PDB file of N, CA, C and O in Angstrom:
ATOM      1  N   MET A   1      -9.875 -15.506 -11.080  1.00  0.00           N
ATOM      2  CA  MET A   1     -10.188 -14.138 -10.696  1.00  0.00           C
ATOM      3  C   MET A   1     -11.688 -14.021 -10.395  1.00  0.00           C
ATOM      4  O   MET A   1     -12.520 -14.680 -11.019  1.00  0.00           O
ATOM      5  N   ILE A   2     -11.991 -13.192  -9.455  1.00  0.00           N
ATOM      6  CA  ILE A   2     -13.379 -12.951  -9.085  1.00  0.00           C
ATOM      7  C   ILE A   2     -13.996 -12.009 -10.108  1.00  0.00           C
ATOM      8  O   ILE A   2     -13.472 -10.920 -10.343  1.00  0.00           O
ATOM      9  N   GLN A   3     -15.082 -12.409 -10.707  1.00  0.00           N
ATOM     10  CA  GLN A   3     -15.754 -11.582 -11.707  1.00  0.00           C
ATOM     11  C   GLN A   3     -16.752 -10.625 -11.078  1.00  0.00           C
ATOM     12  O   GLN A   3     -17.028  -9.565 -11.639  1.00  0.00           O
ATOM     13  N   GLY A   4     -17.277 -10.969  -9.961  1.00  0.00           N
ATOM     14  CA  GLY A   4     -18.270 -10.145  -9.293  1.00  0.00           C
ATOM     15  C   GLY A   4     -18.577 -10.745  -7.944  1.00  0.00           C
ATOM     16  O   GLY A   4     -17.921 -11.687  -7.499  1.00  0.00           O
ATOM     17  N   SER A   5     -19.571 -10.195  -7.307  1.00  0.00           N
ATOM     18  CA  SER A   5     -19.930 -10.696  -5.998  1.00  0.00           C
ATOM     19  C   SER A   5     -21.431 -10.644  -5.852  1.00  0.00           C
ATOM     20  O   SER A   5     -22.090  -9.737  -6.360  1.00  0.00           O
ATOM     21  N   LEU A   6     -21.957 -11.615  -5.160  1.00  0.00           N
ATOM     22  CA  LEU A   6     -23.384 -11.627  -4.888  1.00  0.00           C
ATOM     23  C   LEU A   6     -23.745 -10.655  -3.780  1.00  0.00           C
ATOM     24  O   LEU A   6     -24.906 -10.266  -3.657  1.00  0.00           O
ATOM     25  N   HIS A   7     -22.763 -10.252  -2.963  1.00  0.00           N
ATOM     26  CA  HIS A   7     -23.040  -9.457  -1.780  1.00  0.00           C
ATOM     27  C   HIS A   7     -22.734  -7.972  -1.911  1.00  0.00           C
ATOM     28  O   HIS A   7     -23.298  -7.165  -1.172  1.00  0.00           O
ATOM     29  N   PHE A   8     -21.866  -7.597  -2.822  1.00  0.00           N
ATOM     30  CA  PHE A   8     -21.508  -6.188  -2.964  1.00  0.00           C
ATOM     31  C   PHE A   8     -21.011  -5.924  -4.380  1.00  0.00           C
ATOM     32  O   PHE A   8     -20.589  -6.836  -5.092  1.00  0.00           O
ATOM     33  N   LYS A   9     -21.072  -4.671  -4.763  1.00  0.00           N
ATOM     34  CA  LYS A   9     -20.619  -4.264  -6.088  1.00  0.00           C
ATOM     35  C   LYS A   9     -19.093  -4.253  -6.139  1.00  0.00           C
ATOM     36  O   LYS A   9     -18.440  -3.806  -5.197  1.00  0.00           O
ATOM     37  N   VAL A  10     -18.536  -4.739  -7.228  1.00  0.00           N
ATOM     38  CA  VAL A  10     -17.091  -4.768  -7.416  1.00  0.00           C
ATOM     39  C   VAL A  10     -16.713  -3.623  -8.350  1.00  0.00           C
ATOM     40  O   VAL A  10     -17.315  -3.458  -9.411  1.00  0.00           O
ATOM     41  N   PHE A  11     -15.708  -2.828  -7.952  1.00  0.00           N
ATOM     42  CA  PHE A  11     -15.240  -1.748  -8.808  1.00  0.00           C
ATOM     43  C   PHE A  11     -14.726  -2.328 -10.127  1.00  0.00           C
ATOM     44  O   PHE A  11     -14.078  -3.375 -10.130  1.00  0.00           O
ATOM     45  N   PRO A  12     -15.007  -1.663 -11.238  1.00  0.00           N
ATOM     46  CA  PRO A  12     -14.588  -2.191 -12.550  1.00  0.00           C
ATOM     47  C   PRO A  12     -13.087  -2.463 -12.636  1.00  0.00           C
ATOM     48  O   PRO A  12     -12.677  -3.447 -13.251  1.00  0.00           O
ATOM     49  N   GLU A  13     -12.260  -1.606 -12.027  1.00  0.00           N
ATOM     50  CA  GLU A  13     -10.814  -1.801 -12.116  1.00  0.00           C
ATOM     51  C   GLU A  13     -10.323  -3.020 -11.336  1.00  0.00           C
ATOM     52  O   GLU A  13      -9.197  -3.472 -11.545  1.00  0.00           O
ATOM     53  N   PHE A  14     -11.157  -3.557 -10.437  1.00  0.00           N
ATOM     54  CA  PHE A  14     -10.786  -4.765  -9.704  1.00  0.00           C
ATOM     55  C   PHE A  14     -11.129  -6.036 -10.474  1.00  0.00           C
ATOM     56  O   PHE A  14     -10.577  -7.098 -10.188  1.00  0.00           O
ATOM     57  N   LYS A  15     -12.013  -5.944 -11.425  1.00  0.00           N
ATOM     58  CA  LYS A  15     -12.395  -7.119 -12.205  1.00  0.00           C
ATOM     59  C   LYS A  15     -11.213  -7.560 -13.062  1.00  0.00           C
ATOM     60  O   LYS A  15     -10.570  -6.742 -13.720  1.00  0.00           O
ATOM     61  N   ASN A  16     -10.941  -8.840 -13.048  1.00  0.00           N
ATOM     62  CA  ASN A  16      -9.839  -9.447 -13.812  1.00  0.00           C
ATOM     63  C   ASN A  16      -8.463  -8.916 -13.395  1.00  0.00           C
ATOM     64  O   ASN A  16      -7.495  -9.082 -14.136  1.00  0.00           O
ATOM     65  N   ALA A  17      -8.361  -8.286 -12.232  1.00  0.00           N
ATOM     66  CA  ALA A  17      -7.074  -7.793 -11.738  1.00  0.00           C
ATOM     67  C   ALA A  17      -6.488  -8.807 -10.758  1.00  0.00           C
ATOM     68  O   ALA A  17      -7.220  -9.471 -10.023  1.00  0.00           O
ATOM     69  N   SER A  18      -5.185  -8.913 -10.756  1.00  0.00           N
ATOM     70  CA  SER A  18      -4.514  -9.811  -9.809  1.00  0.00           C
ATOM     71  C   SER A  18      -4.655  -9.253  -8.394  1.00  0.00           C
ATOM     72  O   SER A  18      -5.009  -8.089  -8.203  1.00  0.00           O
ATOM     73  N   TYR A  19      -4.374 -10.096  -7.414  1.00  0.00           N
ATOM     74  CA  TYR A  19      -4.401  -9.616  -6.031  1.00  0.00           C
ATOM     75  C   TYR A  19      -3.382  -8.494  -5.844  1.00  0.00           C
ATOM     76  O   TYR A  19      -3.644  -7.523  -5.134  1.00  0.00           O
ATOM     77  N   CYS A  20      -2.232  -8.628  -6.476  1.00  0.00           N
ATOM     78  CA  CYS A  20      -1.198  -7.600  -6.392  1.00  0.00           C
ATOM     79  C   CYS A  20      -1.735  -6.260  -6.895  1.00  0.00           C
ATOM     80  O   CYS A  20      -1.578  -5.233  -6.234  1.00  0.00           O
ATOM     81  N   LYS A  21      -2.362  -6.276  -8.058  1.00  0.00           N
ATOM     82  CA  LYS A  21      -2.896  -5.042  -8.630  1.00  0.00           C
ATOM     83  C   LYS A  21      -4.000  -4.468  -7.745  1.00  0.00           C
ATOM     84  O   LYS A  21      -4.095  -3.250  -7.588  1.00  0.00           O
ATOM     85  N   ARG A  22      -4.824  -5.320  -7.174  1.00  0.00           N
ATOM     86  CA  ARG A  22      -5.885  -4.844  -6.285  1.00  0.00           C
ATOM     87  C   ARG A  22      -5.315  -4.138  -5.062  1.00  0.00           C
ATOM     88  O   ARG A  22      -5.812  -3.085  -4.663  1.00  0.00           O
ATOM     89  N   TYR A  23      -4.277  -4.711  -4.466  1.00  0.00           N
ATOM     90  CA  TYR A  23      -3.648  -4.068  -3.312  1.00  0.00           C
ATOM     91  C   TYR A  23      -2.992  -2.752  -3.710  1.00  0.00           C
ATOM     92  O   TYR A  23      -3.038  -1.779  -2.957  1.00  0.00           O
ATOM     93  N   GLU A  24      -2.384  -2.723  -4.889  1.00  0.00           N
ATOM     94  CA  GLU A  24      -1.779  -1.476  -5.361  1.00  0.00           C
ATOM     95  C   GLU A  24      -2.845  -0.392  -5.539  1.00  0.00           C
ATOM     96  O   GLU A  24      -2.633   0.756  -5.150  1.00  0.00           O
ATOM     97  N   LEU A  25      -3.969  -0.748  -6.116  1.00  0.00           N
ATOM     98  CA  LEU A  25      -5.073   0.206  -6.277  1.00  0.00           C
ATOM     99  C   LEU A  25      -5.609   0.664  -4.922  1.00  0.00           C
ATOM    100  O   LEU A  25      -5.942   1.836  -4.749  1.00  0.00           O
ATOM    101  N   LEU A  26      -5.693  -0.246  -3.972  1.00  0.00           N
ATOM    102  CA  LEU A  26      -6.146   0.106  -2.620  1.00  0.00           C
ATOM    103  C   LEU A  26      -5.203   1.127  -1.989  1.00  0.00           C
ATOM    104  O   LEU A  26      -5.649   2.144  -1.457  1.00  0.00           O
ATOM    105  N   CYS A  27      -3.893   0.854  -2.051  1.00  0.00           N
ATOM    106  CA  CYS A  27      -2.909   1.799  -1.501  1.00  0.00           C
ATOM    107  C   CYS A  27      -3.037   3.156  -2.176  1.00  0.00           C
ATOM    108  O   CYS A  27      -3.013   4.194  -1.516  1.00  0.00           O
ATOM    109  N   GLU A  28      -3.173   3.139  -3.486  1.00  0.00           N
ATOM    110  CA  GLU A  28      -3.307   4.386  -4.242  1.00  0.00           C
ATOM    111  C   GLU A  28      -4.504   5.197  -3.766  1.00  0.00           C
ATOM    112  O   GLU A  28      -4.394   6.405  -3.558  1.00  0.00           O
ATOM    113  N   ARG A  29      -5.632   4.547  -3.594  1.00  0.00           N
ATOM    114  CA  ARG A  29      -6.848   5.250  -3.148  1.00  0.00           C
ATOM    115  C   ARG A  29      -6.724   5.776  -1.726  1.00  0.00           C
ATOM    116  O   ARG A  29      -7.138   6.899  -1.437  1.00  0.00           O
ATOM    117  N   LEU A  30      -6.158   4.972  -0.843  1.00  0.00           N
ATOM    118  CA  LEU A  30      -6.021   5.399   0.545  1.00  0.00           C
ATOM    119  C   LEU A  30      -5.158   6.648   0.667  1.00  0.00           C
ATOM    120  O   LEU A  30      -5.454   7.537   1.464  1.00  0.00           O
ATOM    121  N   VAL A  31      -4.091   6.713  -0.124  1.00  0.00           N
ATOM    122  CA  VAL A  31      -3.203   7.874  -0.083  1.00  0.00           C
ATOM    123  C   VAL A  31      -3.836   9.042  -0.839  1.00  0.00           C
ATOM    124  O   VAL A  31      -3.834  10.169  -0.344  1.00  0.00           O
ATOM    125  N   ARG A  32      -4.367   8.788  -2.010  1.00  0.00           N
ATOM    126  CA  ARG A  32      -4.974   9.853  -2.824  1.00  0.00           C
ATOM    127  C   ARG A  32      -6.140  10.517  -2.090  1.00  0.00           C
ATOM    128  O   ARG A  32      -6.285  11.738  -2.137  1.00  0.00           O
ATOM    129  N   ASP A  33      -6.960   9.729  -1.421  1.00  0.00           N
ATOM    130  CA  ASP A  33      -8.114  10.268  -0.695  1.00  0.00           C
ATOM    131  C   ASP A  33      -7.732  10.799   0.682  1.00  0.00           C
ATOM    132  O   ASP A  33      -8.597  11.197   1.463  1.00  0.00           O
ATOM    133  N   ARG A  34      -6.440  10.802   0.975  1.00  0.00           N
ATOM    134  CA  ARG A  34      -5.879  11.336   2.210  1.00  0.00           C
ATOM    135  C   ARG A  34      -6.414  10.630   3.462  1.00  0.00           C
ATOM    136  O   ARG A  34      -6.503  11.226   4.536  1.00  0.00           O
ATOM    137  N   LEU A  35      -6.764   9.362   3.305  1.00  0.00           N
ATOM    138  CA  LEU A  35      -7.131   8.557   4.465  1.00  0.00           C
ATOM    139  C   LEU A  35      -5.866   8.069   5.167  1.00  0.00           C
ATOM    140  O   LEU A  35      -5.856   7.867   6.381  1.00  0.00           O
ATOM    141  N   TYR A  36      -4.793   7.882   4.382  1.00  0.00           N
ATOM    142  CA  TYR A  36      -3.479   7.524   4.895  1.00  0.00           C
ATOM    143  C   TYR A  36      -2.484   8.557   4.403  1.00  0.00           C
ATOM    144  O   TYR A  36      -2.656   9.119   3.321  1.00  0.00           O
ATOM    145  N   ASP A  37      -1.448   8.815   5.183  1.00  0.00           N
ATOM    146  CA  ASP A  37      -0.372   9.694   4.735  1.00  0.00           C
ATOM    147  C   ASP A  37       0.508   8.978   3.717  1.00  0.00           C
ATOM    148  O   ASP A  37       1.015   9.601   2.784  1.00  0.00           O
ATOM    149  N   ALA A  38       0.689   7.682   3.892  1.00  0.00           N
ATOM    150  CA  ALA A  38       1.532   6.887   3.001  1.00  0.00           C
ATOM    151  C   ALA A  38       1.122   5.424   3.123  1.00  0.00           C
ATOM    152  O   ALA A  38       0.409   5.035   4.048  1.00  0.00           O
ATOM    153  N   ALA A  39       1.586   4.633   2.176  1.00  0.00           N
ATOM    154  CA  ALA A  39       1.309   3.197   2.193  1.00  0.00           C
ATOM    155  C   ALA A  39       2.528   2.470   1.649  1.00  0.00           C
ATOM    156  O   ALA A  39       3.349   3.046   0.935  1.00  0.00           O
ATOM    157  N   CYS A  40       2.630   1.206   1.997  1.00  0.00           N
ATOM    158  CA  CYS A  40       3.749   0.382   1.548  1.00  0.00           C
ATOM    159  C   CYS A  40       3.200  -0.953   1.079  1.00  0.00           C
ATOM    160  O   CYS A  40       2.360  -1.556   1.747  1.00  0.00           O
ATOM    161  N   LEU A  41       3.676  -1.415  -0.069  1.00  0.00           N
ATOM    162  CA  LEU A  41       3.235  -2.700  -0.604  1.00  0.00           C
ATOM    163  C   LEU A  41       4.464  -3.548  -0.891  1.00  0.00           C
ATOM    164  O   LEU A  41       5.238  -3.256  -1.804  1.00  0.00           O
ATOM    165  N   ILE A  42       4.633  -4.595  -0.105  1.00  0.00           N
ATOM    166  CA  ILE A  42       5.755  -5.515  -0.244  1.00  0.00           C
ATOM    167  C   ILE A  42       5.184  -6.919  -0.398  1.00  0.00           C
ATOM    168  O   ILE A  42       4.320  -7.329   0.376  1.00  0.00           O
ATOM    169  N   LEU A  43       5.663  -7.652  -1.393  1.00  0.00           N
ATOM    170  CA  LEU A  43       5.172  -9.000  -1.652  1.00  0.00           C
ATOM    171  C   LEU A  43       6.294 -10.016  -1.534  1.00  0.00           C
ATOM    172  O   LEU A  43       7.439  -9.743  -1.898  1.00  0.00           O
ATOM    173  N   SER A  44       5.955 -11.179  -1.027  1.00  0.00           N
ATOM    174  CA  SER A  44       6.906 -12.288  -0.975  1.00  0.00           C
ATOM    175  C   SER A  44       6.097 -13.576  -1.063  1.00  0.00           C
ATOM    176  O   SER A  44       4.867 -13.558  -1.007  1.00  0.00           O
ATOM    177  N   ASN A  45       6.792 -14.672  -1.200  1.00  0.00           N
ATOM    178  CA  ASN A  45       6.086 -15.948  -1.177  1.00  0.00           C
ATOM    179  C   ASN A  45       6.643 -16.800  -0.043  1.00  0.00           C
ATOM    180  O   ASN A  45       7.662 -16.457   0.555  1.00  0.00           O
ATOM    181  N   ALA A  46       5.987 -17.884   0.244  1.00  0.00           N
ATOM    182  CA  ALA A  46       6.356 -18.720   1.385  1.00  0.00           C
ATOM    183  C   ALA A  46       7.766 -19.272   1.256  1.00  0.00           C
ATOM    184  O   ALA A  46       8.471 -19.416   2.255  1.00  0.00           O
ATOM    185  N   GLU A  47       8.176 -19.576   0.054  1.00  0.00           N
ATOM    186  CA  GLU A  47       9.488 -20.188  -0.158  1.00  0.00           C
ATOM    187  C   GLU A  47      10.627 -19.193   0.027  1.00  0.00           C
ATOM    188  O   GLU A  47      11.557 -19.453   0.791  1.00  0.00           O
ATOM    189  N   THR A  48      10.566 -18.071  -0.657  1.00  0.00           N
ATOM    190  CA  THR A  48      11.681 -17.115  -0.616  1.00  0.00           C
ATOM    191  C   THR A  48      11.509 -16.045   0.450  1.00  0.00           C
ATOM    192  O   THR A  48      12.490 -15.440   0.882  1.00  0.00           O
ATOM    193  N   GLY A  49      10.294 -15.806   0.872  1.00  0.00           N
ATOM    194  CA  GLY A  49      10.047 -14.789   1.892  1.00  0.00           C
ATOM    195  C   GLY A  49      10.710 -15.117   3.215  1.00  0.00           C
ATOM    196  O   GLY A  49      11.164 -14.216   3.920  1.00  0.00           O
ATOM    197  N   ALA A  50      10.771 -16.378   3.557  1.00  0.00           N
ATOM    198  CA  ALA A  50      11.412 -16.796   4.807  1.00  0.00           C
ATOM    199  C   ALA A  50      12.904 -16.479   4.798  1.00  0.00           C
ATOM    200  O   ALA A  50      13.528 -16.383   5.854  1.00  0.00           O
ATOM    201  N   ARG A  51      13.472 -16.317   3.608  1.00  0.00           N
ATOM    202  CA  ARG A  51      14.896 -15.960   3.482  1.00  0.00           C
ATOM    203  C   ARG A  51      15.077 -14.455   3.301  1.00  0.00           C
ATOM    204  O   ARG A  51      16.176 -13.986   3.004  1.00  0.00           O
ATOM    205  N   GLY A  52      13.993 -13.703   3.483  1.00  0.00           N
ATOM    206  CA  GLY A  52      14.082 -12.246   3.404  1.00  0.00           C
ATOM    207  C   GLY A  52      13.952 -11.669   2.010  1.00  0.00           C
ATOM    208  O   GLY A  52      14.183 -10.476   1.810  1.00  0.00           O
ATOM    209  N   MET A  53      13.586 -12.493   1.046  1.00  0.00           N
ATOM    210  CA  MET A  53      13.432 -11.998  -0.321  1.00  0.00           C
ATOM    211  C   MET A  53      12.014 -11.478  -0.521  1.00  0.00           C
ATOM    212  O   MET A  53      11.045 -12.110  -0.100  1.00  0.00           O
ATOM    213  N   PHE A  54      11.907 -10.335  -1.159  1.00  0.00           N
ATOM    214  CA  PHE A  54      10.607  -9.728  -1.418  1.00  0.00           C
ATOM    215  C   PHE A  54      10.699  -8.879  -2.673  1.00  0.00           C
ATOM    216  O   PHE A  54      11.778  -8.678  -3.230  1.00  0.00           O
ATOM    217  N   ARG A  55       9.557  -8.389  -3.106  1.00  0.00           N
ATOM    218  CA  ARG A  55       9.544  -7.453  -4.230  1.00  0.00           C
ATOM    219  C   ARG A  55       8.571  -6.324  -3.925  1.00  0.00           C
ATOM    220  O   ARG A  55       7.607  -6.488  -3.177  1.00  0.00           O
ATOM    221  N   GLU A  56       8.850  -5.192  -4.517  1.00  0.00           N
ATOM    222  CA  GLU A  56       7.999  -4.014  -4.378  1.00  0.00           C
ATOM    223  C   GLU A  56       7.429  -3.715  -5.769  1.00  0.00           C
ATOM    224  O   GLU A  56       8.139  -3.182  -6.622  1.00  0.00           O
ATOM    225  N   PRO A  57       6.165  -4.050  -6.005  1.00  0.00           N
ATOM    226  CA  PRO A  57       5.605  -3.897  -7.350  1.00  0.00           C
ATOM    227  C   PRO A  57       5.432  -2.444  -7.793  1.00  0.00           C
ATOM    228  O   PRO A  57       5.281  -2.180  -8.986  1.00  0.00           O
ATOM    229  N   SER A  58       5.453  -1.509  -6.862  1.00  0.00           N
ATOM    230  CA  SER A  58       5.271  -0.102  -7.190  1.00  0.00           C
ATOM    231  C   SER A  58       6.303   0.735  -6.437  1.00  0.00           C
ATOM    232  O   SER A  58       6.388   0.665  -5.211  1.00  0.00           O
ATOM    233  N   SER A  59       7.080   1.519  -7.166  1.00  0.00           N
ATOM    234  CA  SER A  59       8.073   2.375  -6.494  1.00  0.00           C
ATOM    235  C   SER A  59       7.381   3.425  -5.629  1.00  0.00           C
ATOM    236  O   SER A  59       7.946   3.886  -4.637  1.00  0.00           O
ATOM    237  N   GLU A  60       6.165   3.802  -6.001  1.00  0.00           N
ATOM    238  CA  GLU A  60       5.410   4.774  -5.211  1.00  0.00           C
ATOM    239  C   GLU A  60       5.117   4.252  -3.809  1.00  0.00           C
ATOM    240  O   GLU A  60       5.052   5.029  -2.857  1.00  0.00           O
ATOM    241  N   PHE A  61       4.943   2.953  -3.681  1.00  0.00           N
ATOM    242  CA  PHE A  61       4.596   2.352  -2.400  1.00  0.00           C
ATOM    243  C   PHE A  61       5.736   1.480  -1.866  1.00  0.00           C
ATOM    244  O   PHE A  61       5.500   0.445  -1.243  1.00  0.00           O
ATOM    245  N   SER A  62       6.962   1.909  -2.118  1.00  0.00           N
ATOM    246  CA  SER A  62       8.137   1.185  -1.637  1.00  0.00           C
ATOM    247  C   SER A  62       8.300   1.414  -0.129  1.00  0.00           C
ATOM    248  O   SER A  62       7.753   2.363   0.434  1.00  0.00           O
ATOM    249  N   PHE A  63       9.062   0.525   0.505  1.00  0.00           N
ATOM    250  CA  PHE A  63       9.313   0.683   1.931  1.00  0.00           C
ATOM    251  C   PHE A  63      10.095   1.965   2.188  1.00  0.00           C
ATOM    252  O   PHE A  63       9.855   2.650   3.182  1.00  0.00           O
ATOM    253  N   ARG A  64      11.025   2.291   1.303  1.00  0.00           N
ATOM    254  CA  ARG A  64      11.829   3.513   1.468  1.00  0.00           C
ATOM    255  C   ARG A  64      10.943   4.750   1.509  1.00  0.00           C
ATOM    256  O   ARG A  64      11.094   5.593   2.393  1.00  0.00           O
ATOM    257  N   ASN A  65      10.017   4.865   0.554  1.00  0.00           N
ATOM    258  CA  ASN A  65       9.104   6.014   0.535  1.00  0.00           C
ATOM    259  C   ASN A  65       8.230   6.048   1.784  1.00  0.00           C
ATOM    260  O   ASN A  65       7.986   7.110   2.356  1.00  0.00           O
ATOM    261  N   PHE A  66       7.765   4.879   2.196  1.00  0.00           N
ATOM    262  CA  PHE A  66       6.928   4.792   3.390  1.00  0.00           C
ATOM    263  C   PHE A  66       7.699   5.255   4.621  1.00  0.00           C
ATOM    264  O   PHE A  66       7.193   6.045   5.418  1.00  0.00           O
ATOM    265  N   ALA A  67       8.928   4.758   4.771  1.00  0.00           N
ATOM    266  CA  ALA A  67       9.747   5.123   5.933  1.00  0.00           C
ATOM    267  C   ALA A  67      10.066   6.610   5.933  1.00  0.00           C
ATOM    268  O   ALA A  67      10.033   7.247   6.986  1.00  0.00           O
ATOM    269  N   MET A  68      10.371   7.170   4.777  1.00  0.00           N
ATOM    270  CA  MET A  68      10.662   8.603   4.693  1.00  0.00           C
ATOM    271  C   MET A  68       9.441   9.423   5.103  1.00  0.00           C
ATOM    272  O   MET A  68       9.571  10.429   5.802  1.00  0.00           O
ATOM    273  N   SER A  69       8.265   8.997   4.672  1.00  0.00           N
ATOM    274  CA  SER A  69       7.030   9.688   5.033  1.00  0.00           C
ATOM    275  C   SER A  69       6.777   9.585   6.538  1.00  0.00           C
ATOM    276  O   SER A  69       6.366  10.558   7.170  1.00  0.00           O
ATOM    277  N   LEU A  70       7.020   8.422   7.096  1.00  0.00           N
ATOM    278  CA  LEU A  70       6.829   8.205   8.532  1.00  0.00           C
ATOM    279  C   LEU A  70       7.765   9.095   9.343  1.00  0.00           C
ATOM    280  O   LEU A  70       7.352   9.696  10.334  1.00  0.00           O
ATOM    281  N   ILE A  71       9.015   9.175   8.926  1.00  0.00           N
ATOM    282  CA  ILE A  71       9.996  10.017   9.625  1.00  0.00           C
ATOM    283  C   ILE A  71       9.590  11.485   9.538  1.00  0.00           C
ATOM    284  O   ILE A  71       9.647  12.204  10.535  1.00  0.00           O
ATOM    285  N   ALA A  72       9.184  11.932   8.356  1.00  0.00           N
ATOM    286  CA  ALA A  72       8.778  13.331   8.178  1.00  0.00           C
ATOM    287  C   ALA A  72       7.575  13.653   9.058  1.00  0.00           C
ATOM    288  O   ALA A  72       7.506  14.730   9.650  1.00  0.00           O
ATOM    289  N   ARG A  73       6.639  12.733   9.144  1.00  0.00           N
ATOM    290  CA  ARG A  73       5.450  12.945   9.969  1.00  0.00           C
ATOM    291  C   ARG A  73       5.821  13.017  11.447  1.00  0.00           C
ATOM    292  O   ARG A  73       5.313  13.869  12.177  1.00  0.00           O
ATOM    293  N   ALA A  74       6.705  12.125  11.887  1.00  0.00           N
ATOM    294  CA  ALA A  74       7.143  12.127  13.283  1.00  0.00           C
ATOM    295  C   ALA A  74       7.877  13.423  13.622  1.00  0.00           C
ATOM    296  O   ALA A  74       7.677  13.989  14.697  1.00  0.00           O
ATOM    297  N   GLU A  75       8.726  13.891  12.709  1.00  0.00           N
ATOM    298  CA  GLU A  75       9.437  15.158  12.935  1.00  0.00           C
ATOM    299  C   GLU A  75       8.466  16.334  13.021  1.00  0.00           C
ATOM    300  O   GLU A  75       8.628  17.209  13.871  1.00  0.00           O
ATOM    301  N   ALA A  76       7.464  16.358  12.153  1.00  0.00           N
ATOM    302  CA  ALA A  76       6.477  17.431  12.175  1.00  0.00           C
ATOM    303  C   ALA A  76       5.695  17.430  13.482  1.00  0.00           C
ATOM    304  O   ALA A  76       5.443  18.491  14.053  1.00  0.00           O
ATOM    305  N   LEU A  77       5.309  16.253  13.959  1.00  0.00           N
ATOM    306  CA  LEU A  77       4.598  16.164  15.232  1.00  0.00           C
ATOM    307  C   LEU A  77       5.485  16.594  16.396  1.00  0.00           C
ATOM    308  O   LEU A  77       5.019  17.272  17.311  1.00  0.00           O
ATOM    309  N   ALA A  78       6.755  16.206  16.368  1.00  0.00           N
ATOM    310  CA  ALA A  78       7.675  16.600  17.437  1.00  0.00           C
ATOM    311  C   ALA A  78       7.862  18.110  17.468  1.00  0.00           C
ATOM    312  O   ALA A  78       7.905  18.697  18.549  1.00  0.00           O
ATOM    313  N   LYS A  79       7.973  18.746  16.321  1.00  0.00           N
ATOM    314  CA  LYS A  79       8.114  20.212  16.258  1.00  0.00           C
ATOM    315  C   LYS A  79       6.853  20.888  16.764  1.00  0.00           C
ATOM    316  O   LYS A  79       6.940  21.896  17.466  1.00  0.00           O
ATOM    317  N   ALA A  80       5.693  20.363  16.429  1.00  0.00           N
ATOM    318  CA  ALA A  80       4.422  20.945  16.863  1.00  0.00           C
ATOM    319  C   ALA A  80       4.276  20.842  18.383  1.00  0.00           C
ATOM    320  O   ALA A  80       3.698  21.733  19.007  1.00  0.00           O
ATOM    321  N   ARG A  81       4.781  19.789  18.973  1.00  0.00           N
ATOM    322  CA  ARG A  81       4.707  19.611  20.434  1.00  0.00           C
ATOM    323  C   ARG A  81       5.563  20.608  21.180  1.00  0.00           C
ATOM    324  O   ARG A  81       5.249  20.982  22.310  1.00  0.00           O
ATOM    325  N   LYS A  82       6.656  21.045  20.546  1.00  0.00           N
ATOM    326  CA  LYS A  82       7.583  21.983  21.204  1.00  0.00           C
ATOM    327  C   LYS A  82       7.004  23.388  21.267  1.00  0.00           C
ATOM    328  O   LYS A  82       7.460  24.200  22.072  1.00  0.00           O
ATOM    329  N   ARG A  83       6.048  23.685  20.469  1.00  0.00           N
ATOM    330  CA  ARG A  83       5.475  25.046  20.440  1.00  0.00           C
ATOM    331  C   ARG A  83       4.652  25.331  21.648  1.00  0.00           C
ATOM    332  O   ARG A  83       4.102  26.425  21.776  1.00  0.00           O
TER     333      ARG A  83
END
């Protein structure tokens, strides 16, 4: 695990965190700070991923939630265009 960096400050919650946890925190911040409407985090490995196997470490950032958010956003934009 990366303990720090010579080039930039590392957030305390990223220290000693796995890559998975770091990506989950990134998704959380992007959505919470309203930079993104939604995010999706899906993980797989080279061996099982090629067979379509994956895992979703956070139900908040599941593909289902992401797709539902995307559909809702598209519907809202389509309704706004009709006005």
